[in-house]
C-alpha positions in Angstrom: 13.1 -10.4 15.9 13.6 -11.7 12.5 10.4 -13.7 11.8 9.7 -15.4 8.5 6.5 -13.4 7.7 5.7 -15.6 4.8 4.7 -18.4 7.3 1.8 -16.2 8.5 0.3 -15.6 5.0 -2.2 -18.1 3.6 -3.2 -18.7 0.0 -6.9 -18.9 -1.0 -7.3 -20.6 -4.3 -9.8 -19.1 -6.9 -10.5 -15.9 -4.9 -11.9 -13.4 -5.8 -12.2 -15.2 -9.2 -11.3 -18.5 -10.6 -7.5 -18.8 -11.3 -6.4 -16.2 -8.8 -4.2 -17.4 -5.8 -5.2 -14.8 -3.2 -2.6 -14.0 -0.6 -4.5 -13.5 2.7 -2.6 -11.3 5.2 -5.3 -11.4 7.9 -3.5 -14.4 9.2 -0.4 -12.2 9.7 -2.4 -9.4 11.3 -4.1 -11.6 13.9 -0.8 -12.7 15.6 0.9 -9.9 17.5 4.6 -10.8 16.8 4.4 -10.9 13.0 2.0 -7.9 12.8 4.3 -5.8 15.0 7.4 -6.9 13.1 5.9 -6.1 9.8 5.0 -2.6 11.0 8.5 -2.1 12.6 10.3 -3.1 9.4 8.4 -0.5 7.4 8.8 2.2 10.1 12.5 1.6 10.5 13.1 1.7 6.7 11.3 5.1 6.3 11.6 6.8 9.7 14.4 9.2 8.6 12.5 10.5 5.5 10.5 13.3 7.2 7.2 11.8 6.2 4.2 14.1 6.9 1.5 11.8 5.6 0.9 8.1 5.1 -1.6 7.2 2.3 -3.1 3.8 2.5 -5.3 2.0 0.0 -8.5 0.3 1.2 -9.2 -1.9 2.9 -6.3 -4.0 4.2 -4.0 -1.1 3.7 -5.8 0.8 6.5 -4.9 -1.9 9.1 -1.2 -1.1 8.6 -1.5 2.5 7.4 -2.9 3.9 10.6 -0.2 2.2 12.7 2.5 3.5 10.3 1.2 7.1 10.4 1.0 7.0 14.2 4.6 5.8 14.7 5.9 8.1 12.0 4.1 11.1 13.6 2.3 11.7 10.3 -1.2 12.3 9.2 -3.2 9.5 7.6 -4.9 9.6 4.1 -7.6 7.2 3.0 -7.5 6.1 -0.6 -10.8 4.5 -1.5 -12.9 3.2 -4.3 -15.1 5.7 -6.1 -18.1 7.2 -4.3 -17.0 6.4 -0.8 -15.5 9.7 0.3 -17.8 12.6 1.2 -15.9 15.7 -0.1 -14.5 16.7 -3.5 -12.2 14.0 -4.8 -9.6 13.3 -7.5 -9.5 9.9 -9.1 -7.3 7.6 -11.1 -8.1 4.4 -13.1 -5.7 1.5 -13.0 -5.2 -2.1 -14.1 -5.6 -5.0 -11.7 -4.2 -8.5 -12.0 -7.8 -9.5 -12.8 -9.5 -6.4 -14.4 -9.7 -2.6 -14.0 -10.7 -0.3 -11.2 -10.4 3.3 -9.9 -9.4 4.9 -6.7 -10.1 8.3 -5.2 -8.8 10.6 -2.4 -10.0 13.9 -1.2 -8.6 16.9 -3.2 -7.5 18.6 0.1 -5.8 15.5 1.6 -2.3 16.8 0.9 -0.7 20.2 1.0 1.8 21.1 -1.6 5.3 19.7 -0.8 4.2 17.2 1.8 6.2 14.0 2.0 4.1 10.9 1.6 4.6 7.2 2.2 2.1 5.1 0.2 1.1 1.7 1.7 -0.8 -1.2 0.2 -0.9 -4.8 1.3 0.2 -6.3 -2.0 2.2 -5.4 -5.1 1.0 -7.4 -8.2 0.8 -5.4 -11.4 1.7 -2.1 -9.7 -1.4 -0.4 -11.1 -3.0 0.4 -7.8 0.1 1.8 -6.2 1.0 3.7 -9.3 -2.5 5.2 -9.4 -2.1 6.2 -5.7 1.2 7.9 -6.4 -0.3 9.7 -9.3 -3.1 11.0 -7.1 -0.7 12.2 -4.5 1.5 13.9 -7.0 -1.5 15.6 -8.6 -2.3 17.1 -5.2 1.2 18.4 -4.8 2.7 15.6 -2.6 6.1 14.1 -2.8 6.3 10.4 -2.7 9.2 9.3 -0.4 8.4 5.6 -0.7 5.9 2.8 -1.4 5.6 -0.1 1.0 3.9 -3.5 0.8 3.6 -6.6 2.9 3.7 -8.9 -0.2 5.3 -8.5 -3.6 4.3 -11.0 -6.3 7.4 -11.4 -8.4 7.6 -13.0 -11.9 5.7 -12.0 -14.9 3.5 -9.3 -13.4 6.4 -6.8 -13.3 4.6 -4.5 -10.8 7.9 -3.0 -9.4 8.7 -1.6 -12.8 5.8 0.8 -12.6 7.3 2.1 -9.4 10.9 2.4 -10.5 11.2 6.0 -9.6 10.4 5.4 -6.0 11.9 3.7 -2.9 9.9 0.4 -2.9 9.9 -1.8 0.2 8.2 -5.2 0.2 8.5 -7.5 3.2 7.7 -10.8 1.5 8.4 -11.8 -2.1 6.4 -14.6 -3.6 7.1 -16.0 -7.0 
């Protein structure tokens, strides 16, 4: 299939704060055909890279991340907001489109030299994905790619923060 995935994404005005045009992918995930196609496109792009782990950023990233890990025969790493993981963690602070935040993962999530695919639902400023890549590299992982459902193009320049990686975005929105 070659579905127009953009048709399955709705925009919510002024969420989570006034002035933000939130791109809601739950409408894509709730319909089998576009959800499956979005997973298949990412899997097909990265399946020959010898991926041993998929790292997904909470929370929408987990919906796709587990599916990707399963089909790529890889382990699955949870990247979360601070204080949500029970064991020793490493953290990274990053800029959002609308503020600052931090993410963490377990220190022992990755063994040295493991090949990791990073997944997040949306690429805006690139700060979240860059922070995730930094965490993985601190732990000794090798980033083989970074995948997104949506990339916001234009003045945010998020892709520039990921120039040294193979970046795949399924839907580009200006």
